[in-house]
C-alpha positions in Angstrom: 59.9 61.4 33.0 57.8 64.3 31.8 54.8 63.2 29.8 55.6 65.3 26.7 59.2 64.1 26.7 58.0 60.5 27.0 55.4 61.0 24.1 58.1 62.5 21.9 60.3 59.5 22.5 57.5 57.0 21.7 56.5 58.8 18.5 60.1 59.0 17.3 60.8 55.3 18.0 57.6 54.3 16.3 58.3 56.4 13.2 61.9 55.3 13.0 60.7 51.7 12.9 58.3 52.5 10.0 61.0 54.4 8.2 63.3 51.4 8.4 61.0 49.2 6.4 61.9 49.2 2.7 58.9 48.8 0.4 58.8 45.4 -1.4 58.3 47.0 -4.8 59.9 49.9 -6.6 62.9 52.0 -5.9 61.4 53.9 -3.0 63.2 55.5 -0.1 61.6 56.2 3.3 62.3 59.6 4.7 61.8 60.4 8.4 61.2 64.1 9.3 61.3 65.4 12.8 60.5 69.1 13.5 61.5 69.2 17.1 60.7 72.9 17.6 57.1 72.5 16.5 56.7 68.8 17.6 55.8 67.6 14.1 56.8 64.1 13.0 56.4 62.4 9.5 57.5 59.4 7.5 57.5 60.1 3.7 57.9 57.8 0.7 59.8 59.0 -2.3 61.0 57.2 -5.4 59.8 55.3 -8.4 57.5 52.4 -8.9 57.9 51.1 -12.4 57.9 54.4 -14.4 55.7 56.3 -12.0 56.9 58.8 -9.4 55.9 57.9 -5.8 55.9 60.7 -3.2 53.7 61.1 -0.2 53.2 60.9 3.5 52.9 57.5 5.2 52.5 58.9 8.8 52.1 62.4 10.1 51.8 63.0 13.9 51.8 66.4 15.7 52.3 66.6 19.4 50.2 69.5 20.8 48.4 70.3 24.0 49.9 67.2 25.6 48.3 64.9 23.0 49.4 63.0 19.9 47.4 64.3 17.0 47.5 61.7 14.2 47.0 63.8 11.0 47.5 60.9 8.6 48.1 57.2 8.9 48.7 55.2 5.8 49.8 52.0 7.6 47.9 48.7 7.7 48.3 48.2 11.5 47.3 51.6 12.6 49.9 53.8 14.2 47.4 54.7 17.0 47.5 51.0 18.1 51.3 51.1 18.2 51.2 54.3 20.3 48.8 52.6 22.7 51.1 49.6 23.0 54.0 51.8 23.7 52.2 53.6 26.6 50.3 56.6 25.2 46.8 56.3 26.6 43.7 56.5 24.4 42.6 59.9 25.9 45.9 61.4 24.7 45.6 60.2 21.0 43.5 62.2 18.6 42.6 60.7 15.2 42.3 64.0 13.3 41.5 62.2 10.0 38.1 61.5 11.6 35.7 64.5 11.7 35.3 66.2 15.1 31.7 64.8 15.3 32.8 61.2 14.6 35.7 61.3 17.1 33.3 60.9 20.0 32.6 57.4 18.8 36.1 56.1 17.9 37.3 55.4 21.5 40.1 57.9 21.3 40.4 61.6 22.4 38.1 64.1 20.8 40.7 66.8 20.7 
């Protein structure tokens, strides 16, 4: 299987799993967004917690240049660890929420 096709499938399955988890508190829906043309993938939270509006990204991953670029990860486990477990190697995962200088020390791809 082509590497990019395999990475797309792994990212989609990982985000679908996160999108299926209902938050314990509040009336919050999980929304899964896949932009297949541009290889952008997100899980969003939207709803109410008590009387406050909740809206924001939980996970955002872009697939570019043959690598998974994790733009944002609001999970406790760390979506990079999940991608590793599913078969995407460290050298193909970029933690873009770390500065380019710090990426050389995090054990993942620099970019």
